[in-house]
Predicted model as a PDB file, atoms N, CA, C, CB and O in Angstrom, pLDDT in the B-factor column:
MODEL        1                                                                  
ATOM      1  N   UNK A   1      10.472   4.296 -10.614  1.00 63.00           N  
ATOM      2  CA  UNK A   1      10.659   4.750  -9.256  1.00 63.00           C  
ATOM      3  C   UNK A   1       9.856   3.896  -8.296  1.00 63.00           C  
ATOM      4  CB  UNK A   1      10.271   6.210  -9.123  1.00 63.00           C  
ATOM      5  O   UNK A   1       8.793   3.371  -8.627  1.00 63.00           O  
ATOM      6  N   UNK A   2      10.386   3.780  -7.123  1.00 87.00           N  
ATOM      7  CA  UNK A   2       9.673   2.996  -6.111  1.00 87.00           C  
ATOM      8  C   UNK A   2       8.453   3.771  -5.628  1.00 87.00           C  
ATOM      9  CB  UNK A   2      10.603   2.651  -4.920  1.00 87.00           C  
ATOM     10  O   UNK A   2       8.469   4.999  -5.549  1.00 87.00           O  
ATOM     11  N   UNK A   3       7.423   3.047  -5.315  1.00 88.00           N  
ATOM     12  CA  UNK A   3       6.180   3.648  -4.844  1.00 88.00           C  
ATOM     13  C   UNK A   3       6.406   4.413  -3.543  1.00 88.00           C  
ATOM     14  CB  UNK A   3       5.106   2.571  -4.647  1.00 88.00           C  
ATOM     15  O   UNK A   3       5.789   5.457  -3.330  1.00 88.00           O  
ATOM     16  N   UNK A   4       7.275   3.916  -2.676  1.00 90.00           N  
ATOM     17  CA  UNK A   4       7.543   4.582  -1.409  1.00 90.00           C  
ATOM     18  C   UNK A   4       8.177   5.962  -1.635  1.00 90.00           C  
ATOM     19  CB  UNK A   4       8.458   3.710  -0.536  1.00 90.00           C  
ATOM     20  O   UNK A   4       7.846   6.935  -0.958  1.00 90.00           O  
ATOM     21  N   UNK A   5       9.092   6.016  -2.601  1.00 87.00           N  
ATOM     22  CA  UNK A   5       9.771   7.280  -2.925  1.00 87.00           C  
ATOM     23  C   UNK A   5       8.739   8.299  -3.449  1.00 87.00           C  
ATOM     24  CB  UNK A   5      10.907   7.046  -3.989  1.00 87.00           C  
ATOM     25  O   UNK A   5       8.743   9.458  -3.036  1.00 87.00           O  
ATOM     26  N   UNK A   6       7.885   7.866  -4.334  1.00 87.00           N  
ATOM     27  CA  UNK A   6       6.865   8.755  -4.901  1.00 87.00           C  
ATOM     28  C   UNK A   6       5.922   9.256  -3.798  1.00 87.00           C  
ATOM     29  CB  UNK A   6       6.058   8.022  -6.010  1.00 87.00           C  
ATOM     30  O   UNK A   6       5.560  10.432  -3.774  1.00 87.00           O  
ATOM     31  N   UNK A   7       5.538   8.375  -2.906  1.00 91.00           N  
ATOM     32  CA  UNK A   7       4.633   8.749  -1.808  1.00 91.00           C  
ATOM     33  C   UNK A   7       5.324   9.765  -0.881  1.00 91.00           C  
ATOM     34  CB  UNK A   7       4.194   7.483  -1.001  1.00 91.00           C  
ATOM     35  O   UNK A   7       4.699  10.734  -0.450  1.00 91.00           O  
ATOM     36  N   UNK A   8       6.586   9.545  -0.581  1.00 88.00           N  
ATOM     37  CA  UNK A   8       7.309  10.484   0.281  1.00 88.00           C  
ATOM     38  C   UNK A   8       7.503  11.833  -0.415  1.00 88.00           C  
ATOM     39  CB  UNK A   8       8.674   9.898   0.686  1.00 88.00           C  
ATOM     40  O   UNK A   8       7.405  12.876   0.231  1.00 88.00           O  
ATOM     41  N   UNK A   9       7.769  11.827  -1.689  1.00 89.00           N  
ATOM     42  CA  UNK A   9       7.902  13.074  -2.451  1.00 89.00           C  
ATOM     43  C   UNK A   9       6.588  13.840  -2.403  1.00 89.00           C  
ATOM     44  CB  UNK A   9       8.313  12.789  -3.925  1.00 89.00           C  
ATOM     45  O   UNK A   9       6.571  15.038  -2.122  1.00 89.00           O  
ATOM     46  N   UNK A  10       5.514  13.165  -2.669  1.00 90.00           N  
ATOM     47  CA  UNK A  10       4.187  13.817  -2.652  1.00 90.00           C  
ATOM     48  C   UNK A  10       3.869  14.372  -1.268  1.00 90.00           C  
ATOM     49  CB  UNK A  10       3.085  12.821  -3.083  1.00 90.00           C  
ATOM     50  O   UNK A  10       3.316  15.466  -1.152  1.00 90.00           O  
ATOM     51  N   UNK A  11       4.211  13.634  -0.226  1.00 90.00           N  
ATOM     52  CA  UNK A  11       3.961  14.091   1.138  1.00 90.00           C  
ATOM     53  C   UNK A  11       4.773  15.339   1.449  1.00 90.00           C  
ATOM     54  CB  UNK A  11       4.290  12.985   2.144  1.00 90.00           C  
ATOM     55  O   UNK A  11       4.262  16.272   2.069  1.00 90.00           O  
ATOM     56  N   UNK A  12       6.011  15.365   1.034  1.00 90.00           N  
ATOM     57  CA  UNK A  12       6.887  16.512   1.262  1.00 90.00           C  
ATOM     58  C   UNK A  12       6.374  17.740   0.521  1.00 90.00           C  
ATOM     59  CB  UNK A  12       8.319  16.189   0.823  1.00 90.00           C  
ATOM     60  O   UNK A  12       6.337  18.834   1.085  1.00 90.00           O  
ATOM     61  N   UNK A  13       5.983  17.569  -0.724  1.00 88.00           N  
ATOM     62  CA  UNK A  13       5.458  18.687  -1.505  1.00 88.00           C  
ATOM     63  C   UNK A  13       4.190  19.235  -0.860  1.00 88.00           C  
ATOM     64  CB  UNK A  13       5.176  18.253  -2.955  1.00 88.00           C  
ATOM     65  O   UNK A  13       4.018  20.449  -0.756  1.00 88.00           O  
ATOM     66  N   UNK A  14       3.327  18.366  -0.439  1.00 89.00           N  
ATOM     67  CA  UNK A  14       2.068  18.786   0.184  1.00 89.00           C  
ATOM     68  C   UNK A  14       2.319  19.531   1.498  1.00 89.00           C  
ATOM     69  CB  UNK A  14       1.166  17.565   0.435  1.00 89.00           C  
ATOM     70  O   UNK A  14       1.821  20.637   1.709  1.00 89.00           O  
ATOM     71  N   UNK A  15       3.092  18.908   2.361  1.00 89.00           N  
ATOM     72  CA  UNK A  15       3.303  19.457   3.719  1.00 89.00           C  
ATOM     73  C   UNK A  15       4.192  20.693   3.736  1.00 89.00           C  
ATOM     74  CB  UNK A  15       3.915  18.399   4.613  1.00 89.00           C  
ATOM     75  O   UNK A  15       3.847  21.700   4.353  1.00 89.00           O  
ATOM     76  N   UNK A  16       5.327  20.619   3.066  1.00 90.00           N  
ATOM     77  CA  UNK A  16       6.321  21.667   3.194  1.00 90.00           C  
ATOM     78  C   UNK A  16       6.214  22.791   2.175  1.00 90.00           C  
ATOM     79  CB  UNK A  16       7.650  21.072   3.102  1.00 90.00           C  
ATOM     80  O   UNK A  16       6.744  23.880   2.397  1.00 90.00           O  
ATOM     81  N   UNK A  17       5.549  22.545   1.084  1.00 88.00           N  
ATOM     82  CA  UNK A  17       5.462  23.588   0.062  1.00 88.00           C  
ATOM     83  C   UNK A  17       4.016  24.051  -0.125  1.00 88.00           C  
ATOM     84  CB  UNK A  17       6.033  23.077  -1.273  1.00 88.00           C  
ATOM     85  O   UNK A  17       3.711  25.229   0.062  1.00 88.00           O  
ATOM     86  N   UNK A  18       3.143  23.142  -0.487  1.00 87.00           N  
ATOM     87  CA  UNK A  18       1.755  23.515  -0.812  1.00 87.00           C  
ATOM     88  C   UNK A  18       1.049  24.129   0.391  1.00 87.00           C  
ATOM     89  CB  UNK A  18       0.971  22.288  -1.304  1.00 87.00           C  
ATOM     90  O   UNK A  18       0.298  25.092   0.234  1.00 87.00           O  
ATOM     91  N   UNK A  19       1.273  23.591   1.589  1.00 85.00           N  
ATOM     92  CA  UNK A  19       0.589  24.115   2.761  1.00 85.00           C  
ATOM     93  C   UNK A  19       1.309  25.316   3.398  1.00 85.00           C  
ATOM     94  CB  UNK A  19       0.437  23.018   3.780  1.00 85.00           C  
ATOM     95  O   UNK A  19       0.810  25.906   4.357  1.00 85.00           O  
ATOM     96  N   UNK A  20       2.469  25.665   2.864  1.00 86.00           N  
ATOM     97  CA  UNK A  20       3.181  26.836   3.350  1.00 86.00           C  
ATOM     98  C   UNK A  20       2.682  28.081   2.623  1.00 86.00           C  
ATOM     99  CB  UNK A  20       4.705  26.666   3.161  1.00 86.00           C  
ATOM    100  O   UNK A  20       1.843  27.976   1.728  1.00 86.00           O  
ATOM    101  N   UNK A  21       3.178  29.242   2.990  1.00 78.00           N  
ATOM    102  CA  UNK A  21       2.809  30.470   2.299  1.00 78.00           C  
ATOM    103  C   UNK A  21       3.229  30.412   0.841  1.00 78.00           C  
ATOM    104  CB  UNK A  21       3.438  31.682   2.983  1.00 78.00           C  
ATOM    105  O   UNK A  21       2.540  30.958  -0.021  1.00 78.00           O  
ATOM    106  N   UNK A  22       4.367  29.749   0.545  1.00 81.00           N  
ATOM    107  CA  UNK A  22       4.814  29.663  -0.839  1.00 81.00           C  
ATOM    108  C   UNK A  22       3.769  28.990  -1.734  1.00 81.00           C  
ATOM    109  CB  UNK A  22       6.132  28.902  -0.913  1.00 81.00           C  
ATOM    110  O   UNK A  22       3.640  29.329  -2.910  1.00 81.00           O  
ATOM    111  N   UNK A  23       3.041  28.052  -1.179  1.00 83.00           N  
ATOM    112  CA  UNK A  23       2.041  27.342  -1.953  1.00 83.00           C  
ATOM    113  C   UNK A  23       0.851  28.196  -2.311  1.00 83.00           C  
ATOM    114  CB  UNK A  23       1.584  26.149  -1.209  1.00 83.00           C  
ATOM    115  O   UNK A  23       0.044  27.816  -3.160  1.00 83.00           O  
ATOM    116  N   UNK A  24       0.730  29.346  -1.675  1.00 86.00           N  
ATOM    117  CA  UNK A  24      -0.402  30.228  -1.924  1.00 86.00           C  
ATOM    118  C   UNK A  24      -0.043  31.446  -2.780  1.00 86.00           C  
ATOM    119  CB  UNK A  24      -0.976  30.688  -0.613  1.00 86.00           C  
ATOM    120  O   UNK A  24      -0.921  32.214  -3.172  1.00 86.00           O  
ATOM    121  N   UNK A  25       1.253  31.618  -3.068  1.00 88.00           N  
ATOM    122  CA  UNK A  25       1.701  32.774  -3.851  1.00 88.00           C  
ATOM    123  C   UNK A  25       1.881  32.421  -5.314  1.00 88.00           C  
ATOM    124  CB  UNK A  25       3.005  33.322  -3.291  1.00 88.00           C  
ATOM    125  O   UNK A  25       2.214  31.280  -5.634  1.00 88.00           O  
ATOM    126  N   UNK A  26       1.668  33.380  -6.214  1.00 87.00           N  
ATOM    127  CA  UNK A  26       1.998  33.153  -7.624  1.00 87.00           C  
ATOM    128  C   UNK A  26       3.521  32.980  -7.767  1.00 87.00           C  
ATOM    129  CB  UNK A  26       1.485  34.340  -8.516  1.00 87.00           C  
ATOM    130  O   UNK A  26       4.287  33.573  -7.008  1.00 87.00           O  
ATOM    131  N   UNK A  27       3.943  32.184  -8.720  1.00 82.00           N  
ATOM    132  CA  UNK A  27       5.362  31.939  -8.915  1.00 82.00           C  
ATOM    133  C   UNK A  27       6.189  33.202  -9.057  1.00 82.00           C  
ATOM    134  CB  UNK A  27       5.556  31.093 -10.112  1.00 82.00           C  
ATOM    135  O   UNK A  27       7.296  33.281  -8.523  1.00 82.00           O  
ATOM    136  N   UNK A  28       5.674  34.182  -9.763  1.00 84.00           N  
ATOM    137  CA  UNK A  28       6.447  35.408  -9.999  1.00 84.00           C  
ATOM    138  C   UNK A  28       6.578  36.294  -8.777  1.00 84.00           C  
ATOM    139  CB  UNK A  28       5.821  36.195 -11.101  1.00 84.00           C  
ATOM    140  O   UNK A  28       7.259  37.318  -8.825  1.00 84.00           O  
ATOM    141  N   UNK A  29       5.935  35.913  -7.679  1.00 88.00           N  
ATOM    142  CA  UNK A  29       6.070  36.670  -6.433  1.00 88.00           C  
ATOM    143  C   UNK A  29       6.992  35.977  -5.412  1.00 88.00           C  
ATOM    144  CB  UNK A  29       4.696  36.885  -5.816  1.00 88.00           C  
ATOM    145  O   UNK A  29       7.234  36.520  -4.334  1.00 88.00           O  
ATOM    146  N   UNK A  30       7.495  34.807  -5.740  1.00 87.00           N  
ATOM    147  CA  UNK A  30       8.370  34.077  -4.834  1.00 87.00           C  
ATOM    148  C   UNK A  30       9.809  34.504  -5.072  1.00 87.00           C  
ATOM    149  CB  UNK A  30       8.213  32.549  -5.020  1.00 87.00           C  
ATOM    150  O   UNK A  30      10.312  34.453  -6.194  1.00 87.00           O  
ATOM    151  N   UNK A  31      10.467  34.930  -3.987  1.00 90.00           N  
ATOM    152  CA  UNK A  31      11.860  35.390  -4.062  1.00 90.00           C  
ATOM    153  C   UNK A  31      12.767  34.370  -3.370  1.00 90.00           C  
ATOM    154  CB  UNK A  31      12.019  36.803  -3.408  1.00 90.00           C  
ATOM    155  O   UNK A  31      12.319  33.525  -2.596  1.00 90.00           O  
ATOM    156  N   UNK A  32      14.055  34.487  -3.683  1.00 91.00           N  
ATOM    157  CA  UNK A  32      15.018  33.595  -3.055  1.00 91.00           C  
ATOM    158  C   UNK A  32      14.983  33.645  -1.539  1.00 91.00           C  
ATOM    159  CB  UNK A  32      16.391  33.926  -3.527  1.00 91.00           C  
ATOM    160  O   UNK A  32      15.138  32.614  -0.885  1.00 91.00           O  
ATOM    161  N   UNK A  33      14.781  34.831  -0.969  1.00 94.00           N  
ATOM    162  CA  UNK A  33      14.715  34.964   0.485  1.00 94.00           C  
ATOM    163  C   UNK A  33      13.517  34.207   1.052  1.00 94.00           C  
ATOM    164  CB  UNK A  33      14.639  36.441   0.882  1.00 94.00           C  
ATOM    165  O   UNK A  33      13.591  33.685   2.164  1.00 94.00           O  
ATOM    166  N   UNK A  34      12.416  34.140   0.305  1.00 93.00           N  
ATOM    167  CA  UNK A  34      11.240  33.393   0.758  1.00 93.00           C  
ATOM    168  C   UNK A  34      11.571  31.900   0.846  1.00 93.00           C  
ATOM    169  CB  UNK A  34      10.036  33.628  -0.199  1.00 93.00           C  
ATOM    170  O   UNK A  34      11.174  31.223   1.794  1.00 93.00           O  
ATOM    171  N   UNK A  35      12.289  31.406  -0.136  1.00 93.00           N  
ATOM    172  CA  UNK A  35      12.682  29.991  -0.151  1.00 93.00           C  
ATOM    173  C   UNK A  35      13.661  29.710   0.988  1.00 93.00           C  
ATOM    174  CB  UNK A  35      13.318  29.608  -1.517  1.00 93.00           C  
ATOM    175  O   UNK A  35      13.541  28.702   1.683  1.00 93.00           O  
ATOM    176  N   UNK A  36      14.623  30.602   1.172  1.00 95.00           N  
ATOM    177  CA  UNK A  36      15.588  30.431   2.269  1.00 95.00           C  
ATOM    178  C   UNK A  36      14.870  30.379   3.616  1.00 95.00           C  
ATOM    179  CB  UNK A  36      16.627  31.579   2.265  1.00 95.00           C  
ATOM    180  O   UNK A  36      15.169  29.520   4.445  1.00 95.00           O  
ATOM    181  N   UNK A  37      13.937  31.283   3.835  1.00 94.00           N  
ATOM    182  CA  UNK A  37      13.192  31.317   5.077  1.00 94.00           C  
ATOM    183  C   UNK A  37      12.447  30.007   5.306  1.00 94.00           C  
ATOM    184  CB  UNK A  37      12.219  32.484   5.076  1.00 94.00           C  
ATOM    185  O   UNK A  37      12.473  29.458   6.408  1.00 94.00           O  
ATOM    186  N   UNK A  38      11.784  29.509   4.267  1.00 94.00           N  
ATOM    187  CA  UNK A  38      11.037  28.255   4.362  1.00 94.00           C  
ATOM    188  C   UNK A  38      11.959  27.088   4.704  1.00 94.00           C  
ATOM    189  CB  UNK A  38      10.299  27.974   3.048  1.00 94.00           C  
ATOM    190  O   UNK A  38      11.678  26.310   5.615  1.00 94.00           O  
ATOM    191  N   UNK A  39      13.056  26.975   3.969  1.00 95.00           N  
ATOM    192  CA  UNK A  39      13.971  25.838   4.157  1.00 95.00           C  
ATOM    193  C   UNK A  39      14.653  25.916   5.539  1.00 95.00           C  
ATOM    194  CB  UNK A  39      15.046  25.811   3.023  1.00 95.00           C  
ATOM    195  O   UNK A  39      14.811  24.895   6.208  1.00 95.00           O  
ATOM    196  N   UNK A  40      15.047  27.104   5.953  1.00 96.00           N  
ATOM    197  CA  UNK A  40      15.661  27.246   7.277  1.00 96.00           C  
ATOM    198  C   UNK A  40      14.701  26.900   8.395  1.00 96.00           C  
ATOM    199  CB  UNK A  40      16.168  28.654   7.469  1.00 96.00           C  
ATOM    200  O   UNK A  40      15.101  26.321   9.405  1.00 96.00           O  
ATOM    201  N   UNK A  41      13.427  27.254   8.220  1.00 94.00           N  
ATOM    202  CA  UNK A  41      12.414  26.914   9.210  1.00 94.00           C  
ATOM    203  C   UNK A  41      12.245  25.405   9.336  1.00 94.00           C  
ATOM    204  CB  UNK A  41      11.084  27.561   8.848  1.00 94.00           C  
ATOM    205  O   UNK A  41      12.124  24.882  10.444  1.00 94.00           O  
ATOM    206  N   UNK A  42      12.237  24.710   8.214  1.00 94.00           N  
ATOM    207  CA  UNK A  42      12.117  23.246   8.217  1.00 94.00           C  
ATOM    208  C   UNK A  42      13.364  22.634   8.832  1.00 94.00           C  
ATOM    209  CB  UNK A  42      11.898  22.700   6.779  1.00 94.00           C  
ATOM    210  O   UNK A  42      13.270  21.667   9.587  1.00 94.00           O  
ATOM    211  N   UNK A  43      14.536  23.187   8.518  1.00 97.00           N  
ATOM    212  CA  UNK A  43      15.814  22.625   8.960  1.00 97.00           C  
ATOM    213  C   UNK A  43      15.984  22.637  10.471  1.00 97.00           C  
ATOM    214  CB  UNK A  43      16.946  23.380   8.329  1.00 97.00           C  
ATOM    215  O   UNK A  43      16.726  21.822  11.019  1.00 97.00           O  
ATOM    216  N   UNK A  44      15.308  23.548  11.142  1.00 96.00           N  
ATOM    217  CA  UNK A  44      15.395  23.602  12.621  1.00 96.00           C  
ATOM    218  C   UNK A  44      15.012  22.286  13.250  1.00 96.00           C  
ATOM    219  CB  UNK A  44      14.497  24.706  13.176  1.00 96.00           C  
ATOM    220  O   UNK A  44      15.645  21.853  14.213  1.00 96.00           O  
ATOM    221  N   UNK A  45      13.986  21.640  12.723  1.00 95.00           N  
ATOM    222  CA  UNK A  45      13.487  20.384  13.301  1.00 95.00           C  
ATOM    223  C   UNK A  45      13.808  19.157  12.438  1.00 95.00           C  
ATOM    224  CB  UNK A  45      11.986  20.476  13.504  1.00 95.00           C  
ATOM    225  O   UNK A  45      13.882  18.037  12.943  1.00 95.00           O  
ATOM    226  N   UNK A  46      13.997  19.381  11.135  1.00 94.00           N  
ATOM    227  CA  UNK A  46      14.186  18.226  10.243  1.00 94.00           C  
ATOM    228  C   UNK A  46      15.158  18.592   9.119  1.00 94.00           C  
ATOM    229  CB  UNK A  46      12.821  17.754   9.651  1.00 94.00           C  
ATOM    230  O   UNK A  46      14.723  18.894   8.007  1.00 94.00           O  
ATOM    231  N   UNK A  47      16.454  18.569   9.389  1.00 96.00           N  
ATOM    232  CA  UNK A  47      17.447  18.961   8.365  1.00 96.00           C  
ATOM    233  C   UNK A  47      17.366  18.177   7.070  1.00 96.00           C  
ATOM    234  CB  UNK A  47      18.819  18.810   8.919  1.00 96.00           C  
ATOM    235  O   UNK A  47      17.493  18.743   5.985  1.00 96.00           O  
ATOM    236  N   UNK A  48      17.158  16.895   7.182  1.00 94.00           N  
ATOM    237  CA  UNK A  48      17.075  16.071   5.969  1.00 94.00           C  
ATOM    238  C   UNK A  48      15.847  16.439   5.147  1.00 94.00           C  
ATOM    239  CB  UNK A  48      17.037  14.576   6.332  1.00 94.00           C  
ATOM    240  O   UNK A  48      15.910  16.491   3.918  1.00 94.00           O  
ATOM    241  N   UNK A  49      14.750  16.689   5.813  1.00 93.00           N  
ATOM    242  CA  UNK A  49      13.512  17.087   5.137  1.00 93.00           C  
ATOM    243  C   UNK A  49      13.702  18.449   4.451  1.00 93.00           C  
ATOM    244  CB  UNK A  49      12.328  17.147   6.151  1.00 93.00           C  
ATOM    245  O   UNK A  49      13.141  18.693   3.383  1.00 93.00           O  
ATOM    246  N   UNK A  50      14.483  19.316   5.061  1.00 95.00           N  
ATOM    247  CA  UNK A  50      14.774  20.622   4.454  1.00 95.00           C  
ATOM    248  C   UNK A  50      15.557  20.444   3.165  1.00 95.00           C  
ATOM    249  CB  UNK A  50      15.559  21.520   5.432  1.00 95.00           C  
ATOM    250  O   UNK A  50      15.284  21.122   2.174  1.00 95.00           O  
ATOM    251  N   UNK A  51      16.527  19.541   3.167  1.00 95.00           N  
ATOM    252  CA  UNK A  51      17.316  19.259   1.968  1.00 95.00           C  
ATOM    253  C   UNK A  51      16.428  18.725   0.849  1.00 95.00           C  
ATOM    254  CB  UNK A  51      18.433  18.251   2.282  1.00 95.00           C  
ATOM    255  O   UNK A  51      16.559  19.134  -0.305  1.00 95.00           O  
ATOM    256  N   UNK A  52      15.536  17.824   1.191  1.00 93.00           N  
ATOM    257  CA  UNK A  52      14.628  17.249   0.191  1.00 93.00           C  
ATOM    258  C   UNK A  52      13.702  18.341  -0.362  1.00 93.00           C  
ATOM    259  CB  UNK A  52      13.790  16.086   0.809  1.00 93.00           C  
ATOM    260  O   UNK A  52      13.478  18.422  -1.569  1.00 93.00           O  
ATOM    261  N   UNK A  53      13.173  19.171   0.530  1.00 94.00           N  
ATOM    262  CA  UNK A  53      12.276  20.234   0.095  1.00 94.00           C  
ATOM    263  C   UNK A  53      12.993  21.185  -0.861  1.00 94.00           C  
ATOM    264  CB  UNK A  53      11.729  21.006   1.306  1.00 94.00           C  
ATOM    265  O   UNK A  53      12.432  21.566  -1.888  1.00 94.00           O  
ATOM    266  N   UNK A  54      14.220  21.569  -0.534  1.00 95.00           N  
ATOM    267  CA  UNK A  54      14.995  22.451  -1.400  1.00 95.00           C  
ATOM    268  C   UNK A  54      15.245  21.825  -2.755  1.00 95.00           C  
ATOM    269  CB  UNK A  54      16.313  22.805  -0.747  1.00 95.00           C  
ATOM    270  O   UNK A  54      15.136  22.492  -3.784  1.00 95.00           O  
ATOM    271  N   UNK A  55      15.580  20.546  -2.760  1.00 94.00           N  
ATOM    272  CA  UNK A  55      15.834  19.844  -4.026  1.00 94.00           C  
ATOM    273  C   UNK A  55      14.566  19.833  -4.894  1.00 94.00           C  
ATOM    274  CB  UNK A  55      16.317  18.387  -3.756  1.00 94.00           C  
ATOM    275  O   UNK A  55      14.642  20.061  -6.101  1.00 94.00           O  
ATOM    276  N   UNK A  56      13.415  19.570  -4.287  1.00 91.00           N  
ATOM    277  CA  UNK A  56      12.172  19.535  -5.049  1.00 91.00           C  
ATOM    278  C   UNK A  56      11.829  20.944  -5.572  1.00 91.00           C  
ATOM    279  CB  UNK A  56      11.014  18.981  -4.172  1.00 91.00           C  
ATOM    280  O   UNK A  56      11.380  21.092  -6.708  1.00 91.00           O  
ATOM    281  N   UNK A  57      12.042  21.960  -4.749  1.00 90.00           N  
ATOM    282  CA  UNK A  57      11.784  23.313  -5.193  1.00 90.00           C  
ATOM    283  C   UNK A  57      12.682  23.711  -6.350  1.00 90.00           C  
ATOM    284  CB  UNK A  57      11.960  24.272  -4.052  1.00 90.00           C  
ATOM    285  O   UNK A  57      12.222  24.327  -7.311  1.00 90.00           O  
ATOM    286  N   UNK A  58      13.961  23.363  -6.264  1.00 92.00           N  
ATOM    287  CA  UNK A  58      14.904  23.681  -7.364  1.00 92.00           C  
ATOM    288  C   UNK A  58      14.431  23.022  -8.640  1.00 92.00           C  
ATOM    289  CB  UNK A  58      16.354  23.213  -7.024  1.00 92.00           C  
ATOM    290  O   UNK A  58      14.427  23.653  -9.698  1.00 92.00           O  
ATOM    291  N   UNK A  59      14.036  21.777  -8.561  1.00 91.00           N  
ATOM    292  CA  UNK A  59      13.596  21.067  -9.773  1.00 91.00           C  
ATOM    293  C   UNK A  59      12.329  21.700 -10.349  1.00 91.00           C  
ATOM    294  CB  UNK A  59      13.346  19.575  -9.463  1.00 91.00           C  
ATOM    295  O   UNK A  59      12.230  21.913 -11.557  1.00 91.00           O  
ATOM    296  N   UNK A  60      11.367  21.999  -9.483  1.00 87.00           N  
ATOM    297  CA  UNK A  60      10.093  22.553  -9.949  1.00 87.00           C  
ATOM    298  C   UNK A  60      10.270  23.953 -10.514  1.00 87.00           C  
ATOM    299  CB  UNK A  60       9.077  22.578  -8.812  1.00 87.00           C  
ATOM    300  O   UNK A  60       9.732  24.262 -11.577  1.00 87.00           O  
ATOM    301  N   UNK A  61      11.014  24.802  -9.822  1.00 87.00           N  
ATOM    302  CA  UNK A  61      11.184  26.164 -10.286  1.00 87.00           C  
ATOM    303  C   UNK A  61      12.083  26.236 -11.523  1.00 87.00           C  
ATOM    304  CB  UNK A  61      11.757  27.019  -9.173  1.00 87.00           C  
ATOM    305  O   UNK A  61      11.885  27.083 -12.393  1.00 87.00           O  
ATOM    306  N   UNK A  62      13.066  25.348 -11.592  1.00 90.00           N  
ATOM    307  CA  UNK A  62      13.912  25.271 -12.778  1.00 90.00           C  
ATOM    308  C   UNK A  62      13.064  24.892 -13.996  1.00 90.00           C  
ATOM    309  CB  UNK A  62      15.058  24.246 -12.569  1.00 90.00           C  
ATOM    310  O   UNK A  62      13.222  25.465 -15.073  1.00 90.00           O  
ATOM    311  N   UNK A  63      12.170  23.929 -13.814  1.00 91.00           N  
ATOM    312  CA  UNK A  63      11.283  23.523 -14.886  1.00 91.00           C  
ATOM    313  C   UNK A  63      10.377  24.689 -15.289  1.00 91.00           C  
ATOM    314  CB  UNK A  63      10.445  22.306 -14.461  1.00 91.00           C  
ATOM    315  O   UNK A  63      10.160  24.931 -16.477  1.00 91.00           O  
ATOM    316  N   UNK A  64       9.852  25.406 -14.299  1.00 86.00           N  
ATOM    317  CA  UNK A  64       8.960  26.529 -14.595  1.00 86.00           C  
ATOM    318  C   UNK A  64       9.678  27.618 -15.410  1.00 86.00           C  
ATOM    319  CB  UNK A  64       8.409  27.125 -13.286  1.00 86.00           C  
ATOM    320  O   UNK A  64       9.102  28.194 -16.333  1.00 86.00           O  
ATOM    321  N   UNK A  65      10.916  27.887 -15.062  1.00 85.00           N  
ATOM    322  CA  UNK A  65      11.696  28.899 -15.799  1.00 85.00           C  
ATOM    323  C   UNK A  65      11.973  28.430 -17.209  1.00 85.00           C  
ATOM    324  CB  UNK A  65      13.022  29.207 -15.079  1.00 85.00           C  
ATOM    325  O   UNK A  65      11.842  29.209 -18.153  1.00 85.00           O  
ATOM    326  N   UNK A  66      12.349  27.186 -17.374  1.00 90.00           N  
ATOM    327  CA  UNK A  66      12.654  26.652 -18.717  1.00 90.00           C  
ATOM    328  C   UNK A  66      11.427  26.657 -19.615  1.00 90.00           C  
ATOM    329  CB  UNK A  66      13.207  25.225 -18.613  1.00 90.00           C  
ATOM    330  O   UNK A  66      11.533  26.923 -20.813  1.00 90.00           O  
ATOM    331  N   UNK A  67      10.274  26.369 -19.052  1.00 89.00           N  
ATOM    332  CA  UNK A  67       9.060  26.270 -19.863  1.00 89.00           C  
ATOM    333  C   UNK A  67       8.258  27.564 -19.847  1.00 89.00           C  
ATOM    334  CB  UNK A  67       8.193  25.123 -19.371  1.00 89.00           C  
ATOM    335  O   UNK A  67       7.214  27.667 -20.491  1.00 89.00           O  
ATOM    336  N   UNK A  68       8.757  28.553 -19.104  1.00 77.00           N  
ATOM    337  CA  UNK A  68       8.109  29.867 -19.021  1.00 77.00           C  
ATOM    338  C   UNK A  68       6.680  29.780 -18.545  1.00 77.00           C  
ATOM    339  CB  UNK A  68       8.145  30.549 -20.359  1.00 77.00           C  
ATOM    340  O   UNK A  68       5.777  30.390 -19.118  1.00 77.00           O  
ATOM    341  N   UNK A  69       6.485  29.013 -17.485  1.00 63.00           N  
ATOM    342  CA  UNK A  69       5.135  28.871 -16.920  1.00 63.00           C  
ATOM    343  C   UNK A  69       4.771  30.115 -16.174  1.00 63.00           C  
ATOM    344  CB  UNK A  69       5.036  27.651 -15.992  1.00 63.00           C  
ATOM    345  O   UNK A  69       3.676  30.205 -15.621  1.00 63.00           O  
TER     346      UNK A  69                                                      
ENDMDL                                                                          
END                                                                             
């Protein structure tokens, strides 16, 4: 992977997920409506960033479910 892509992914995870309320909740307390609210809030100002955030969340949460974290 390109270094720029990795840096942008890390920035998105930090800004849009880790620093949001979702980043402070245990995984088993996060509901679909919470994710929708987060992504819709981001989409108001940055639709592309909202799509990236949703894709990263899907990948992370899918992995967590598969590995039973």
